[in-house]
C-alpha positions as CSV (number, residue, x, y, z in Angstrom):
1,X,0.0,0.0,0.0
2,X,1.3,3.5,-0.9
3,X,1.0,6.2,1.7
4,X,-2.2,8.2,1.6
5,X,-0.5,11.5,0.6
6,X,1.4,9.9,-2.2
7,X,-1.8,8.1,-3.5
8,X,-3.6,11.5,-3.6
9,X,-0.7,13.1,-5.4
10,X,-0.6,10.3,-8.0
11,X,-4.4,10.5,-8.4
12,X,-4.2,14.3,-9.1
13,X,-1.4,13.7,-11.7
14,X,-3.4,10.8,-13.2
15,X,-6.6,12.9,-13.5
16,X,-4.6,15.8,-15.0
17,X,-3.0,13.5,-17.6
18,X,-6.4,12.0,-18.5
19,X,-8.2,15.3,-19.0
20,X,-5.2,16.6,-21.1
21,X,-4.9,13.6,-23.3
22,X,-8.5,12.8,-23.9
23,X,-9.7,13.3,-27.4
24,X,-13.1,14.6,-26.3
25,X,-11.5,17.9,-25.2
26,X,-10.9,18.8,-28.8
27,X,-14.6,18.8,-29.4
28,X,-15.3,21.1,-26.4
29,X,-15.2,24.9,-26.1
30,X,-11.8,24.8,-24.4
31,X,-10.1,23.0,-27.3
32,X,-9.5,26.0,-29.6
33,X,-8.8,28.4,-26.7
34,X,-6.2,26.0,-25.3
35,X,-4.6,25.6,-28.7
36,X,-4.4,29.4,-29.0
37,X,-2.7,29.5,-25.6
38,X,-0.2,26.8,-26.5
39,X,0.5,28.6,-29.8
40,X,1.1,31.8,-27.9
41,X,3.6,30.1,-25.7
42,X,5.3,28.6,-28.7
43,X,5.5,31.9,-30.5
44,X,6.6,33.7,-27.4
45,X,9.5,31.3,-26.7
46,X,10.6,31.3,-30.3
47,X,10.7,35.1,-30.3
48,X,12.7,35.1,-27.1
49,X,15.2,32.6,-28.4
50,X,15.7,34.6,-31.5
51,X,16.0,37.9,-29.6
52,X,18.6,36.6,-27.2
53,X,20.6,34.8,-30.0
54,X,20.5,37.9,-32.3
55,X,21.4,40.5,-29.7
56,X,24.2,38.5,-28.1
57,X,25.5,37.6,-31.6
58,X,25.4,41.2,-32.6
59,X,27.2,42.4,-29.5
60,X,29.8,39.7,-29.9
61,X,30.4,40.5,-33.6
62,X,30.8,44.3,-33.0
63,X,32.8,43.9,-29.9
64,X,35.2,41.5,-31.5
65,X,35.8,44.0,-34.3
66,X,36.5,46.9,-31.9
67,X,38.8,44.7,-29.8
68,X,40.5,43.4,-33.0
69,X,41.9,46.9,-33.6
70,X,43.0,47.7,-30.1
71,X,43.0,44.5,-27.9
72,X,41.2,44.4,-24.6
73,X,43.8,46.4,-22.5
74,X,46.4,49.0,-23.5
75,X,49.4,50.4,-21.7
76,X,50.5,53.8,-22.9
77,X,52.3,56.9,-21.7
78,X,50.2,58.7,-19.1
79,X,50.7,62.0,-21.0
80,X,49.6,60.7,-24.3
81,X,46.7,62.7,-25.7
82,X,43.9,61.5,-27.9
83,X,45.9,61.9,-31.1
84,X,47.9,59.2,-32.7
85,X,51.2,61.1,-32.3
86,X,51.9,59.5,-28.9
87,X,54.7,60.1,-26.4
88,X,56.9,57.0,-26.3
89,X,57.5,54.5,-23.5
90,X,60.3,52.0,-23.2
91,X,59.3,48.5,-24.0
92,X,61.4,47.2,-21.1
93,X,59.5,49.3,-18.5
94,X,56.9,46.6,-18.3
95,X,57.9,43.0,-17.6
96,X,56.2,40.9,-20.3
97,X,56.9,37.8,-18.2
98,X,54.9,39.3,-15.3
99,X,52.0,40.2,-17.6
100,X,52.0,36.6,-19.0
101,X,51.8,35.3,-15.4
102,X,48.5,37.0,-14.8
103,X,45.8,34.3,-15.2
104,X,43.4,35.2,-18.0
105,X,45.9,37.0,-20.3
106,X,46.5,35.2,-23.5
107,X,48.7,37.5,-25.6
108,X,50.7,40.7,-25.4
109,X,52.2,42.8,-28.2
110,X,53.7,46.2,-28.8
111,X,52.8,48.8,-31.4
112,X,53.6,52.3,-32.7
113,X,51.1,54.7,-34.3
114,X,51.7,57.7,-36.5
115,X,49.5,59.9,-38.6
116,X,50.2,60.4,-42.3
117,X,48.7,61.3,-45.7
118,X,48.4,58.8,-48.5
119,X,48.8,60.5,-51.9
120,X,48.2,58.9,-55.3
121,X,48.1,60.5,-58.7
122,X,44.5,61.5,-58.4
123,X,43.5,61.4,-54.7
124,X,44.7,62.2,-51.2
125,X,43.6,60.7,-47.9
126,X,44.6,61.1,-44.2
127,X,45.6,57.8,-42.6
128,X,46.8,56.4,-39.3
129,X,49.6,53.9,-39.6
130,X,49.7,51.3,-36.9
131,X,53.2,49.7,-36.7
132,X,53.6,46.2,-35.6
133,X,56.4,43.7,-35.2
134,X,56.9,39.9,-35.4
135,X,54.7,38.2,-32.9
136,X,51.7,40.3,-33.8
137,X,48.4,38.4,-33.6
138,X,47.0,38.4,-37.1
139,X,43.9,36.4,-36.4
140,X,41.5,39.3,-36.5
141,X,42.8,40.7,-39.8
142,X,43.0,37.2,-41.3
143,X,39.2,36.9,-40.7
144,X,38.6,40.3,-42.1
145,X,40.8,39.9,-45.2
146,X,38.9,40.3,-48.5
147,X,41.8,40.4,-51.0
148,X,45.5,39.6,-51.0
149,X,47.4,38.4,-47.9
150,X,48.9,39.6,-44.6
151,X,52.6,40.5,-44.9
152,X,55.4,38.8,-43.1
153,X,58.3,40.4,-41.3
154,X,61.9,39.4,-40.7
155,X,64.0,40.5,-37.8
156,X,66.8,41.8,-39.9
157,X,64.9,43.6,-42.8
158,X,62.1,46.1,-42.6
159,X,59.0,45.1,-44.6
160,X,57.8,47.7,-47.1
161,X,54.3,46.2,-47.4
162,X,51.1,47.7,-46.1
163,X,47.6,46.3,-45.2
164,X,44.9,48.8,-46.0
165,X,41.1,48.7,-45.7
166,X,38.6,48.2,-48.6
167,X,37.3,51.7,-48.0
168,X,40.8,53.2,-48.6
169,X,41.4,50.9,-51.5
170,X,38.2,52.0,-53.3
171,X,38.7,55.7,-52.4
172,X,42.2,55.7,-53.8
173,X,41.6,53.1,-56.5
174,X,44.2,50.8,-55.2
175,X,44.6,47.0,-55.6
176,X,46.9,44.4,-54.2
177,X,50.4,44.9,-55.5
178,X,50.0,48.7,-56.1
179,X,52.5,51.1,-54.6
180,X,51.5,54.1,-52.6
181,X,53.3,56.9,-50.9
182,X,52.6,58.1,-47.4
183,X,53.7,61.7,-46.5
184,X,54.4,62.7,-42.9
185,X,53.9,66.3,-41.8
186,X,56.9,66.9,-39.5
187,X,60.1,68.9,-39.5
188,X,61.5,68.1,-41.9
189,X,58.6,66.5,-43.9
190,X,59.3,62.9,-44.8
191,X,57.7,60.2,-47.0
192,X,57.7,56.4,-47.3
193,X,56.6,54.2,-50.1
194,X,54.7,50.9,-49.5
195,X,53.3,48.1,-51.5
196,X,49.7,46.9,-50.8
197,X,49.9,43.3,-49.6
198,X,46.3,42.9,-48.6
199,X,42.9,44.6,-48.2
200,X,40.7,44.1,-45.2
201,X,37.1,45.0,-44.3
202,X,35.5,45.3,-40.9
203,X,32.5,47.5,-41.9
204,X,33.2,49.8,-38.9
205,X,33.7,52.9,-40.9
206,X,35.6,54.8,-38.2
207,X,38.3,52.2,-38.3
208,X,38.2,51.4,-42.0
209,X,38.6,55.0,-42.9
210,X,41.6,55.5,-40.6
211,X,43.9,52.5,-40.1
212,X,46.5,50.8,-42.1
213,X,49.1,48.2,-40.8
214,X,52.8,48.5,-41.5
215,X,56.2,47.4,-40.0
216,X,56.7,49.5,-36.9
217,X,60.4,50.0,-37.6
218,X,59.5,52.6,-40.3
219,X,57.5,54.6,-37.7
220,X,60.2,54.4,-35.1
221,X,62.8,55.8,-37.5
222,X,60.4,58.6,-38.6
223,X,59.9,59.5,-35.0
224,X,63.6,59.4,-34.3
225,X,62.9,56.7,-31.7
226,X,65.2,53.8,-30.7
227,X,64.2,50.2,-31.3
228,X,63.2,50.1,-27.6
229,X,60.7,53.0,-27.8
230,X,57.1,52.2,-28.6
231,X,53.6,53.8,-28.4
232,X,52.3,51.1,-26.1
233,X,51.4,47.5,-25.2
234,X,48.3,45.7,-26.3
235,X,47.0,42.9,-24.1
236,X,44.4,40.3,-25.0
237,X,42.4,38.3,-22.5
238,X,40.5,35.0,-22.6
239,X,37.2,36.1,-21.0
240,X,35.7,39.5,-21.8
241,X,33.6,39.3,-18.6
242,X,36.9,39.5,-16.7
243,X,37.9,42.8,-18.4
244,X,37.6,45.1,-15.3
245,X,39.3,42.6,-12.9
246,X,42.2,41.9,-15.3
247,X,42.7,45.6,-16.0
248,X,43.2,46.0,-12.2
249,X,45.7,43.2,-12.2
250,X,47.6,44.8,-15.1
251,X,47.6,48.1,-13.2
252,X,49.2,46.3,-10.2
253,X,52.0,45.1,-12.5
254,X,52.5,48.2,-14.6
255,X,50.5,51.1,-13.2
256,X,53.2,52.1,-10.6
257,X,56.0,52.3,-13.2
258,X,57.4,55.6,-14.5
259,X,58.6,56.4,-18.0
260,X,62.2,57.6,-18.6
261,X,61.0,61.2,-18.5
262,X,59.3,60.7,-15.1
263,X,55.8,60.1,-16.3
264,X,53.5,57.3,-15.2
265,X,52.1,54.6,-17.5
266,X,48.4,54.7,-18.3
267,X,46.4,51.5,-18.3
268,X,43.0,51.6,-20.1
269,X,40.6,48.9,-21.3
270,X,38.6,48.9,-24.5
271,X,35.4,50.2,-23.0
272,X,37.1,53.3,-21.7
273,X,38.6,54.0,-25.1
274,X,35.4,53.5,-27.1
275,X,32.6,54.3,-24.6
276,X,30.2,55.4,-27.3
277,X,30.2,52.0,-29.0
278,X,30.0,50.0,-25.8
279,X,27.3,52.2,-24.3
280,X,25.3,51.7,-27.5
281,X,25.8,47.9,-27.2
282,X,24.7,48.0,-23.6
283,X,21.4,49.6,-24.6
284,X,20.6,46.5,-26.6
285,X,20.2,44.5,-23.4
286,X,17.3,46.8,-22.4
287,X,15.5,45.9,-25.7
288,X,16.0,42.2,-25.0
289,X,14.6,42.4,-21.4
290,X,11.6,44.3,-22.7
291,X,10.9,41.7,-25.3
292,X,11.3,38.9,-22.8
293,X,9.0,40.5,-20.3
294,X,6.3,41.1,-23.0
295,X,6.5,37.6,-24.4
296,X,6.3,36.0,-21.0
297,X,3.3,38.2,-20.0
298,X,1.5,37.5,-23.2
299,X,2.1,33.7,-22.8
300,X,1.0,33.9,-19.1
301,X,-2.3,35.8,-19.8
302,X,-3.0,33.4,-22.7
303,X,-2.7,30.5,-20.3
304,X,-4.8,32.2,-17.6
305,X,-7.7,32.6,-20.1
306,X,-7.3,28.9,-21.1
307,X,-7.2,27.8,-17.5
308,X,-10.4,29.7,-16.6
309,X,-12.2,28.1,-19.5
310,X,-10.9,24.7,-18.4
311,X,-12.2,25.2,-14.9
312,X,-15.6,26.4,-16.1
313,X,-15.8,23.5,-18.5
314,X,-15.0,21.0,-15.7
315,X,-17.4,22.5,-13.1
316,X,-19.3,19.2,-12.8
317,X,-16.0,17.2,-12.3
318,X,-14.9,19.7,-9.6
319,X,-18.3,19.3,-7.8
320,X,-18.0,15.5,-7.9
321,X,-14.4,15.6,-6.6
322,X,-15.4,17.9,-3.8
323,X,-18.3,15.6,-3.0
324,X,-15.8,12.7,-2.7
325,X,-13.8,14.7,-0.1
326,X,-11.1,16.4,-2.2
327,X,-10.1,19.7,-0.8
328,X,-9.7,22.9,-2.9
329,X,-5.9,22.8,-3.0
330,X,-5.8,19.2,-4.3
331,X,-8.3,20.1,-7.1
332,X,-6.3,23.2,-7.9
333,X,-3.2,21.0,-8.3
334,X,-5.0,19.0,-11.0
335,X,-5.5,22.1,-13.1
336,X,-2.0,23.3,-12.3
337,X,-0.6,20.0,-13.5
338,X,-2.7,20.3,-16.7
339,X,-1.4,23.8,-17.2
340,X,2.1,22.6,-16.8
341,X,1.5,19.9,-19.5
342,X,0.1,22.4,-21.9
343,X,2.9,24.9,-21.2
344,X,5.5,22.2,-21.8
345,X,3.9,21.4,-25.1
346,X,4.1,25.0,-26.1
347,X,7.7,25.2,-25.0
348,X,8.6,22.1,-27.1
349,X,7.2,23.7,-30.2
350,X,8.7,27.0,-29.4
351,X,12.2,25.5,-29.1
352,X,11.8,23.7,-32.4
353,X,10.7,26.8,-34.2
354,X,13.2,29.2,-32.5
355,X,16.2,26.9,-32.9
356,X,15.3,26.0,-36.5
357,X,15.1,29.7,-37.5
358,X,18.4,30.5,-35.7
359,X,20.2,27.7,-37.5
360,X,18.8,28.7,-40.9
361,X,20.0,32.3,-40.3
362,X,23.4,31.1,-39.0
363,X,24.2,28.9,-41.9
364,X,22.4,30.6,-44.8
365,X,22.2,34.3,-43.7
366,X,19.0,35.0,-45.4
367,X,18.3,38.2,-43.4
368,X,20.8,40.9,-44.5
369,X,21.7,44.1,-42.6
370,X,22.9,47.6,-43.7
371,X,26.7,47.5,-43.0
372,X,27.0,51.2,-42.7
373,X,24.5,51.3,-39.9
374,X,25.0,47.9,-38.1
375,X,28.7,47.2,-38.9
376,X,27.8,43.7,-40.2
377,X,26.2,42.5,-43.4
378,X,23.7,40.0,-42.0
379,X,21.9,39.2,-38.8
380,X,24.3,37.4,-36.5
381,X,23.4,34.4,-34.4
382,X,24.9,33.4,-31.1
383,X,23.0,30.2,-30.1
384,X,24.0,29.1,-26.6
385,X,22.3,26.1,-25.0
386,X,22.6,27.7,-21.6
387,X,20.5,30.6,-22.8
388,X,17.9,28.2,-24.2
389,X,17.8,26.3,-20.9
390,X,17.3,29.5,-18.8
391,X,14.6,30.8,-21.2
392,X,12.7,27.5,-20.9
393,X,13.0,27.3,-17.1
394,X,12.1,30.9,-16.6
395,X,9.1,30.7,-18.9
396,X,7.8,27.5,-17.3
397,X,8.2,28.8,-13.7
398,X,6.7,32.2,-14.4
399,X,3.7,31.0,-16.4
400,X,2.9,28.2,-14.0
401,X,3.2,30.7,-11.1
402,X,0.7,33.0,-12.9
403,X,-1.7,30.1,-12.9
404,X,-1.9,29.8,-9.1
405,X,-4.1,32.9,-8.5
406,X,-6.7,32.1,-11.2
407,X,-7.0,28.6,-9.9
408,X,-8.4,30.1,-6.7
409,X,-11.7,30.3,-8.6
410,X,-12.1,26.6,-7.7
411,X,-12.6,27.5,-4.1
412,X,-15.8,29.5,-5.1
413,X,-17.5,26.5,-6.7
414,X,-20.1,24.8,-4.4
415,X,-20.3,21.0,-4.8
416,X,-24.2,21.0,-4.8
417,X,-24.5,23.7,-7.5
418,X,-21.6,22.3,-9.5
419,X,-23.1,18.8,-9.9
420,X,-26.2,20.5,-11.2
421,X,-24.2,22.8,-13.5
422,X,-24.6,22.1,-17.2
């Protein structure tokens, strides 16, 4: 014999399954209403999955492009202004070995920046040359390359090749293999000739208009710097969510050092350097939360209307159960179980629809975007199973919880009147 409490629980679950699975329900008034409620949950969950996947994908894509140009964390001279004619620091002032010992840092590299003017026979364009050395992480530019190749550097010979953006290439009518001359406004004025090795495209206009990549030894010589003088360090980390904490750790290693002229080093992270972009990305989270709240509320109210119809339609059954000694809470649990079954059915279909649409967009990219506005050419998808799990659990818990109060209507039903109800 099972304990009485367990027997009652099993009976409630058994009754809920029966009234959910019975084919007669489809012929009753509640059938279409319940189907609409289930459809509302399916549609709501599909929209939520798409919203989270698109917004997180969009943020990841744009963020990776911004970070690709400047890494997560930078170390520069504290007196450096916002221009690209920076005050130098000595590369030996910061121990690369100590930086690499910080857990979470994956790569460090040095760079030099200098402003110049590209002049061809027909056009002229301002440019910022970013000088790099061997050991530079090319992964971002390899992904962004649309023509040609990245250039290689040797320790003994300066490379005369340059990597330019598609925007600059079209503006100046340059192709891979063309030679271009860069003029530098200084005293005395100087010039350097480079050969285009490759053309990249990020679709972030502010970067594509401005930056080209060259061997930094050219820029050091133009600045009359030694081989040990650089504009700064770039530091890449494994987890973007640890950006603030790792910036503090880098400050502990490098923030108390002084340059040769007595100035301190400045440690900044990518969000501090491009606040307008990251503030704009943060606003996307608000849109997602609004969508999630609206979809859950719509699904919940659909289920409330369906539950009320189910209760009214089962008034005779409620009266009989009360006559047999069932209390109000036990009867309410029958309908809460039934609501849970229906919600689960809606979640199943919502998952199938939402995930299928995400996969179609991810692999076929049938929804394009305006690159000049959104920085990417198609709607990005970041499909994470943990997000799907949280959306399902959250929707199930919230919608079932919303059923508790409407089920209170059962307590108002009198057994004697209910049995006579038709």
